[in-house]
Structures are given as structure tokens and as C-alpha cells.
N, C-alpha and C positions, 0 to 999 in steps of 0.2 A: 416293630418298635422295641428297641433294647430296653431290658430292665436295668435300673441303676442299682448298684451293689449297697447293701447296708451294713454298717459297722457299728459295733456297740462303742458307745462313749461313756467313759468313767469320770465322773465329776467330783473332785475331792476338795475340801477347804483346805486353805493353806494357813498356816500359823502366823500369828502376829510377827515373829521373828523373820519370816519369810516376806512380809509385806501385805499379809491378809489376802481376802479375796478367795478365788478359786481356781483350780487347775483343772483342765479337760484333757484327758489322753485317750488314744484309740489303740488298745492292745495288739490288733492286727496290723497296725502300721507303726512299727518301732520308730521313735522319733517324732511322731505327729503328736504334738501337744500344743495347747494353748492356754492362756490365763486371762483372768479379768476381775473387776471389782464385783460382779455378780455371776451367778450361775449361767445366766443368759449371754452375758459378754464374753465368758469363757469358751462356750461352744461356737 
């Protein structure tokens, strides 16, 4: 059985000027990012 890779996900709050909420980025995967109203939604 193959093991799945694990990547560190960094979750940061967005400023109100940027719309608020949170952004999630994966440093090992440049350009891999997501955002959402909550930390859970961002991931």
C-alpha cells in the first residue's frame, strides 16, 4: 500500500482590506493556495 505524502499547510488571516477570512498555502507546492471565510473552509 502506498503512503500518501504529507505537506505542511500554513493558515493565515486576511486583512479586512483583502476581504477578511483566511488563506491557506502549501510552501512545498508553489502556487497551491486557497481561501475561505473560516480556517476550515480555507483548508
